[in-house]
LONU-958607 format. One line per 8 residues: for each residue x negated, y, z negated of N, C-alpha, C. Coordinates in steps of 0.02 Angstrom, whole numbers, padded with zeros to 5 digits. Layout:
<pts>
X:Y:Z:X:Y:Z:X:Y:Z; ...
</pts>
This chain:
<pts>
-00042:-00060:00000:00000:00000:00000:-00044:00062:00000; -00030:00109:00045:-00070:00170:00048:-00038:00223:00004; -00072:00281:-00001:-00048:00335:-00043:-00087:00339:-00107; -00113:00399:-00122:-00157:00403:-00179:-00152:00471:-00213; -00091:00501:-00214:-00082:00565:-00247:-00085:00553:-00323; -00099:00607:-00359:-00110:00600:-00431:-00050:00570:-00469; 00013:00593:-00459:00068:00564:-00496:00078:00490:-00479; 00073:00474:-00415:00083:00405:-00394:00027:00360:-00419
-00033:00387:-00422:-00091:00346:-00440:-00083:00317:-00510; -00062:00359:-00558:-00054:00336:-00627:-00001:00281:-00632; 00055:00291:-00596:00109:00242:-00598:00087:00175:-00568; 00052:00179:-00512:00030:00117:-00479:-00024:00082:-00520; -00066:00120:-00552:-00117:00089:-00595:-00084:00056:-00655; -00034:00089:-00685:00002:00060:-00741:00038:-00004:-00721; 00057:-00008:-00657:00091:-00067:-00633:00043:-00124:-00617; -00022:-00113:-00630:-00070:-00166:-00618:-00107:-00160:-00552
-00100:-00103:-00518:-00132:-00095:-00454:-00205:-00073:-00460; -00243:-00089:-00410:-00313:-00070:-00405:-00324:-00036:-00337; -00354:00023:-00338:-00366:00060:-00275:-00426:00032:-00239; -00416:00010:-00177:-00471:-00015:-00135:-00499:00044:-00096; -00559:00067:-00116:-00587:00127:-00087:-00608:00117:-00014; -00629:00057:00003:-00651:00044:00071:-00592:00042:00119; -00540:00003:00102:-00483:-00004:00147:-00429:00049:00135; -00440:00092:00082:-00394:00147:00068:-00322:00122:00057
-00315:00075:00011:-00248:00049:-00004:-00248:00023:-00076; -00187:00015:-00102:-00179:-00014:-00169:-00171:-00089:-00163; -00202:-00125:-00209:-00197:-00198:-00209:-00169:-00220:-00277; -00124:-00270:-00274:-00093:-00296:-00334:-00107:-00371:-00338; -00134:-00392:-00395:-00149:-00462:-00406:-00099:-00491:-00456; -00099:-00556:-00462:-00055:-00588:-00510:-00002:-00631:-00476; 00039:-00664:-00517:00089:-00711:-00491:00145:-00675:-00454; 00168:-00619:-00481:00226:-00585:-00451:00214:-00509:-00451
00170:-00485:-00406:00157:-00413:-00404:00215:-00373:-00376; 00261:-00407:-00339:00315:-00371:-00306:00359:-00335:-00356; 00376:-00369:-00410:00421:-00339:-00460:00388:-00278:-00492; 00323:-00283:-00508:00289:-00227:-00538:00282:-00169:-00489; 00270:-00185:-00426:00264:-00133:-00375:00331:-00098:-00364; 00385:-00137:-00362:00452:-00108:-00354:00469:-00061:-00411; 00452:-00083:-00472:00466:-00041:-00530:00426:00024:-00527; 00364:00020:-00503:00322:00080:-00498:00351:00128:-00447
00374:00102:-00390:00402:00145:-00338:00467:00178:-00361; 00507:00141:-00398:00570:00169:-00422:00558:00224:-00474; 00499:00222:-00506:00484:00272:-00557:00456:00336:-00527; 00439:00335:-00463:00412:00395:-00431:00466:00448:-00425; 00456:00508:-00454:00508:00560:-00449:00514:00587:-00379; 00575:00602:-00359:00589:00633:-00294:00595:00707:-00305; 00555:00746:-00269:00555:00818:-00279:00617:00850:-00247; 00637:00906:-00275:00694:00942:-00248:00680:00967:-00178
00619:00988:-00167:00602:01013:-00101:00610:00960:-00048; 00594:00897:-00065:00600:00843:-00016:00674:00831:00000; 00718:00832:-00052:00789:00819:-00040:00822:00876:-00001; 00799:00936:-00013:00833:00993:00018:00805:01012:00086; 00752:00977:00106:00724:00990:00172:00678:01050:00174; 00655:01073:00116:00612:01132:00114:00539:01114:00099; 00519:01053:00112:00449:01033:00101:00403:01074:00147; 00345:01091:00120:00299:01131:00160:00274:01091:00220
00269:01123:00278:00245:01087:00337:00172:01067:00329; 00154:01010:00355:00085:00986:00350:00043:01023:00402; -00021:01036:00385:-00065:01070:00434:-00076:01026:00495; -00096:01058:00550:-00103:01021:00613:-00156:00967:00609; -00204:00974:00563:-00258:00925:00558:-00243:00871:00506; -00181:00869:00481:-00164:00819:00431:-00175:00749:00458; -00213:00709:00421:-00227:00641:00442:-00285:00633:00490; -00314:00691:00511:-00367:00687:00561:-00429:00651:00535
-00446:00664:00472:-00505:00631:00443:-00497:00556:00443; -00439:00533:00423:-00426:00460:00422:-00429:00431:00492; -00403:00468:00541:-00404:00443:00610:-00475:00439:00637; -00516:00489:00621:-00585:00489:00645:-00624:00432:00612; -00615:00422:00548:-00648:00367:00514:-00627:00300:00543; -00562:00294:00558:-00537:00232:00587:-00568:00219:00656; -00577:00272:00696:-00610:00264:00761:-00681:00237:00753; -00716:00264:00704:-00785:00242:00693:-00787:00169:00672
-00742:00149:00628:-00741:00080:00603:-00722:00031:00658; -00679:00053:00704:-00656:00007:00757:-00701:00007:00818; -00725:00066:00838:-00761:00071:00902:-00835:00088:00893; -00857:00101:00832:-00926:00120:00821:-00935:00195:00825; -00993:00217:00803:-01006:00289:00798:-01046:00315:00858; -01071:00269:00899:-01116:00289:00953:-01082:00334:01004; -01017:00325:01014:-00982:00363:01067:-00962:00433:01045; -00970:00450:00981:-00949:00516:00958:-00995:00570:00987
-00966:00624:01015:-01008:00681:01035:-01037:00715:00973; -01086:00758:00984:-01120:00789:00927:-01073:00825:00880; -01023:00861:00908:-00980:00900:00864:-00937:00856:00820; -00916:00798:00845:-00877:00752:00803:-00921:00717:00752; -00982:00702:00770:-01028:00672:00721:-01042:00721:00665; -01053:00784:00682:-01064:00835:00630:-01000:00846:00590; -00944:00847:00623:-00879:00854:00589:-00871:00798:00538; -00888:00737:00557:-00882:00679:00513:-00927:00688:00451
-00987:00712:00461:-01032:00724:00405:-01004:00776:00357; -00974:00828:00386:-00947:00883:00346:-00888:00861:00303; -00855:00806:00322:-00800:00779:00281:-00823:00769:00209; -00886:00746:00202:-00911:00725:00136:-00941:00782:00096; -00939:00842:00123:-00964:00900:00086:-00909:00953:00077; -00862:00956:00123:-00810:01007:00122:-00741:00974:00119; -00703:00991:00070:-00638:00958:00058:-00580:00998:00087; -00531:00962:00112:-00464:00988:00126:-00461:01044:00177
-00508:01047:00224:-00502:01095:00279:-00520:01060:00344; -00501:01091:00398:-00520:01064:00464:-00593:01084:00478; -00637:01036:00480:-00709:01051:00488:-00731:01053:00562; -00686:01037:00608:-00705:01038:00679:-00727:01107:00703; -00690:01161:00688:-00712:01227:00710:-00781:01245:00684; -00796:01228:00620:-00861:01243:00592:-00915:01203:00627; -00902:01140:00641:-00951:01099:00677:-00968:01129:00745; -00917:01150:00781:-00928:01178:00848:-00965:01245:00844
-00949:01286:00794:-00984:01350:00787:-01057:01340:00770; -01072:01292:00727:-01141:01278:00709:-01182:01254:00769; -01152:01210:00809:-01187:01186:00869:-01196:01242:00920; -01147:01285:00926:-01153:01342:00972:-01208:01389:00951; -01215:01397:00886:-01266:01444:00859:-01336:01414:00861; -01344:01351:00842:-01411:01323:00833:-01431:01275:00890; -01383:01247:00926:-01399:01207:00984:-01399:01132:00974; -01433:01107:00923:-01437:01035:00912:-01425:01019:00838
-01412:00955:00824:-01403:00934:00755:-01467:00945:00715; -01524:00929:00747:-01588:00939:00712:-01599:01011:00692; -01582:01057:00736:-01590:01128:00721:-01542:01151:00666; -01484:01122:00664:-01436:01138:00610:-01464:01115:00543; -01487:01053:00540:-01513:01025:00478:-01575:01062:00453; -01613:01092:00500:-01674:01128:00482:-01664:01202:00474; -01603:01226:00484:-01590:01298:00480:-01605:01326:00411; -01629:01388:00410:-01643:01421:00347:-01579:01437:00310
-01584:01441:00244:-01526:01456:00203:-01494:01522:00223; -01535:01572:00237:-01508:01638:00256:-01469:01634:00321; -01491:01591:00368:-01457:01584:00431:-01388:01551:00422; -01383:01507:00373:-01320:01471:00362:-01269:01512:00322; -01291:01566:00291:-01245:01606:00251:-01189:01636:00292; -01204:01652:00356:-01152:01681:00398:-01095:01633:00411; -01107:01569:00398:-01054:01518:00407:-01022:01498:00341; -01041:01534:00287:-01014:01522:00220:-01027:01450:00199
-01086:01425:00215:-01106:01358:00195:-01118:01357:00120; -01088:01309:00085:-01097:01305:00013:-01157:01260:-00004; -01171:01252:-00068:-01229:01214:-00090:-01223:01140:-00071; -01163:01112:-00077:-01154:01042:-00060:-01172:01028:00013; -01149:01072:00057:-01163:01064:00128:-01237:01075:00143; -01267:01124:00110:-01338:01137:00119:-01380:01076:00099; -01363:01046:00042:-01399:00986:00020:-01388:00929:00069; -01328:00923:00096:-01314:00871:00146:-01360:00880:00206
-01366:00941:00232:-01408:00954:00289:-01481:00936:00275; -01505:00955:00216:-01574:00939:00198:-01584:00863:00193; -01534:00829:00165:-01539:00757:00158:-01539:00722:00226; -01498:00746:00273:-01495:00716:00339:-01562:00725:00375; -01592:00784:00369:-01656:00795:00402:-01710:00749:00373; -01713:00744:00307:-01763:00702:00276:-01751:00628:00292; -01689:00608:00298:-01673:00539:00316:-01701:00523:00385; -01692:00569:00432:-01718:00559:00500:-01794:00553:00500
-01827:00595:00460:-01900:00592:00456:-01924:00525:00428; -01890:00502:00375:-01911:00440:00343:-01898:00379:00388; -01844:00381:00426:-01830:00326:00472:-01884:00323:00526; -01905:00380:00551:-01959:00381:00600:-02025:00359:00569; -02037:00378:00507:-02099:00360:00473:-02105:00285:00465; -02050:00251:00454:-02052:00178:00443:-02080:00142:00504; -02073:00172:00563:-02096:00138:00624:-02171:00144:00634; -02203:00190:00598:-02275:00198:00607:-02315:00182:00543
-02281:00175:00488:-02315:00162:00425:-02337:00089:00421; -02396:00078:00394:-02423:00011:00382:-02434:-00028:00446; -02448:00007:00501:-02466:-00027:00563:-02516:00017:00601; -02556:-00013:00645:-02605:00026:00683:-02571:00077:00728; -02578:00141:00712:-02540:00192:00747:-02565:00203:00818; -02629:00189:00831:-02655:00202:00898:-02629:00152:00949; -02601:00096:00926:-02570:00048:00972:-02494:00060:00976; -02470:00108:00938:-02399:00127:00938:-02393:00202:00948
-02428:00227:01000:-02435:00299:01009:-02368:00334:01018; -02322:00304:01057:-02258:00336:01069:-02218:00342:01004; -02221:00290:00963:-02186:00293:00899:-02217:00346:00854; -02282:00355:00859:-02315:00408:00821:-02292:00476:00845; -02287:00484:00911:-02262:00547:00939:-02191:00560:00916; -02150:00508:00916:-02080:00515:00894:-02077:00537:00821; -02122:00508:00781:-02124:00528:00710:-02144:00601:00703; -02195:00622:00739:-02215:00693:00737:-02158:00739:00758
-02120:00716:00808:-02063:00755:00831:-02012:00763:00775; -01997:00708:00740:-01948:00711:00685:-01972:00756:00629; -02038:00756:00617:-02065:00795:00562:-02074:00869:00578; -02088:00885:00642:-02109:00953:00659:-02065:00990:00708; -02025:00955:00747:-01992:00986:00804:-01949:01046:00785; -01920:01046:00726:-01873:01099:00708:-01900:01147:00655; -01965:01143:00643:-01996:01189:00596:-01996:01260:00624; -01983:01309:00582:-01980:01379:00603:-02047:01414:00596
-02095:01383:00562:-02162:01410:00555:-02213:01357:00575; -02274:01380:00591:-02326:01332:00610:-02349:01292:00550; -02362:01228:00562:-02390:01185:00512:-02453:01152:00539; -02500:01141:00495:-02559:01101:00511:-02553:01037:00470; -02540:00983:00505:-02525:00919:00472:-02581:00870:00485; -02597:00829:00436:-02650:00780:00442:-02622:00710:00430; -02636:00665:00478:-02620:00595:00470:-02685:00558:00453; -02687:00525:00397:-02747:00491:00374:-02742:00416:00391
-02795:00389:00421:-02796:00319:00442:-02852:00281:00407; -02841:00216:00397:-02894:00175:00367:-02937:00146:00423; -02980:00098:00406:-03027:00070:00456:-02991:00032:00511; -02930:00010:00499:-02891:-00026:00550:-02842:00020:00586; -02852:00085:00577:-02808:00136:00607:-02735:00130:00583; -02727:00106:00522:-02661:00104:00491:-02649:00169:00453; -02590:00197:00461:-02573:00260:00428:-02569:00250:00352; -02611:00287:00315:-02610:00282:00242:-02586:00346:00210
-02578:00399:00249:-02555:00461:00221:-02536:00511:00274; -02487:00553:00259:-02465:00607:00303:-02452:00667:00260; -02490:00719:00269:-02484:00778:00226:-02486:00842:00267; -02449:00892:00243:-02452:00959:00271:-02510:00994:00236; -02563:01008:00274:-02622:01038:00244:-02614:01114:00236; -02581:01146:00286:-02569:01218:00282:-02504:01235:00317; -02471:01286:00292:-02413:01316:00325:-02431:01388:00343; -02410:01410:00402:-02428:01477:00424:-02368:01520:00439
-02371:01558:00492:-02317:01601:00513:-02286:01572:00576; -02249:01612:00613:-02216:01587:00673:-02265:01574:00730; -02326:01602:00725:-02372:01595:00782:-02443:01576:00764; -02458:01565:00700:-02525:01540:00684:-02526:01510:00613; -02576:01468:00601:-02586:01440:00535:-02660:01431:00523; -02684:01446:00463:-02756:01440:00450:-02776:01367:00439; -02838:01350:00456:-02865:01283:00446:-02931:01290:00410; -02941:01251:00357:-03002:01253:00318:-03036:01185:00320
-03088:01178:00361:-03121:01113:00370:-03143:01081:00304; -03166:01122:00257:-03187:01094:00193:-03130:01057:00158; -03070:01087:00160:-03012:01055:00127:-02992:00991:00164; -02999:00992:00230:-02982:00932:00269:-03028:00875:00250; -03093:00888:00249:-03142:00836:00233:-03134:00813:00161; -03123:00860:00117:-03115:00843:00046:-03056:00796:00035; -03001:00810:00068:-02942:00766:00060:-02953:00698:00093; -02987:00697:00149:-03001:00633:00183:-03045:00589:00139
-03094:00618:00107:-03137:00579:00062:-03098:00553:00002; -03053:00595:-00024:-03014:00574:-00082:-02969:00514:-00066; -02944:00511:-00004:-02901:00456:00016:-02940:00398:00046; -03006:00405:00051:-03048:00354:00081:-03027:00340:00153; -03010:00393:00190:-02987:00385:00259:-03046:00375:00305; -03038:00332:00354:-03090:00319:00404:-03080:00361:00467; -03020:00385:00478:-03005:00425:00537:-02948:00473:00521; -02943:00525:00561:-02891:00575:00552:-02857:00590:00618
-02794:00607:00614:-02759:00636:00671:-02733:00704:00648; -02755:00757:00682:-02736:00825:00664:-02679:00848:00710; -02626:00872:00681:-02567:00891:00719:-02544:00961:00699; -02525:01001:00748:-02490:01063:00730:-02440:01080:00785; -02392:01122:00768:-02336:01138:00812:-02339:01212:00832; -02298:01229:00881:-02290:01298:00903:-02216:01316:00904; -02189:01340:00848:-02117:01355:00845:-02094:01406:00895; -02137:01451:00917:-02116:01505:00963:-02111:01481:01034
-02134:01420:01049:-02131:01395:01117:-02074:01345:01125; -02048:01341:01185:-01998:01291:01201:-02030:01239:01245; -02035:01179:01219:-02067:01126:01257:-02039:01059:01236; -02051:01008:01278:-02024:00943:01265:-02068:00902:01218; -02131:00925:01208:-02177:00888:01166:-02160:00897:01093; -02166:00845:01052:-02150:00851:00981:-02200:00894:00943; -02261:00893:00964:-02311:00936:00932:-02360:00955:00988; -02375:01019:00993:-02414:01042:01049:-02485:01015:01049
-02511:01000:00990:-02579:00975:00987:-02582:00916:00939; -02610:00861:00961:-02624:00804:00918:-02692:00777:00938; -02739:00779:00892:-02807:00760:00908:-02831:00709:00856; -02856:00653:00881:-02883:00602:00837:-02957:00614:00826; -02979:00605:00764:-03050:00614:00748:-03076:00549:00718
</pts>
């Protein structure tokens, strides 16, 4: 049985029901749950507004969240366009409003999901993004970076160069300032560390060779890959410079 409003919830729970969060329905166990369920339904008060025909009209997006979730469960998430995927994510940060217009506005402003997740807090203020949504965006970006990192960690990166490039793309592609990043490798060219050595401005970042060598010795690294990005340029490469030493 569906329905989970506050007055109904207490009555159904008292009748022995348990809310199934995954299937979004009430479940009743026991020898004869029908009688208890019938009694619970009969105890639900009927509002005057419902009897008199003056119930408030439902918004046009009523039930849309449930329908979108059902589409994902039945057909998979791969076919969703970017705006619907973002809309779906926003369900879990913003309650009781139609999130589709916000999703479309964000994509129109920033261009891609990655750029949205990497947007500065000040940039998101114009969309009245709250803390819950901001944390969601940060979590989504870090999740993407960690998923890419898993493909290059604990394996010889020089034999998986494209996966290494993909990882650098996930880590750097949407940065708004230049970073000088160091990938530390052991004697078998296995990635043992990835650190941001310096952060700069939109068009340059300082590099201190002494600090690079000092950190490499501390990690007992046998080789290094030095990477930095160019936020002011538009290019298909994940990082404009990657040099192995």
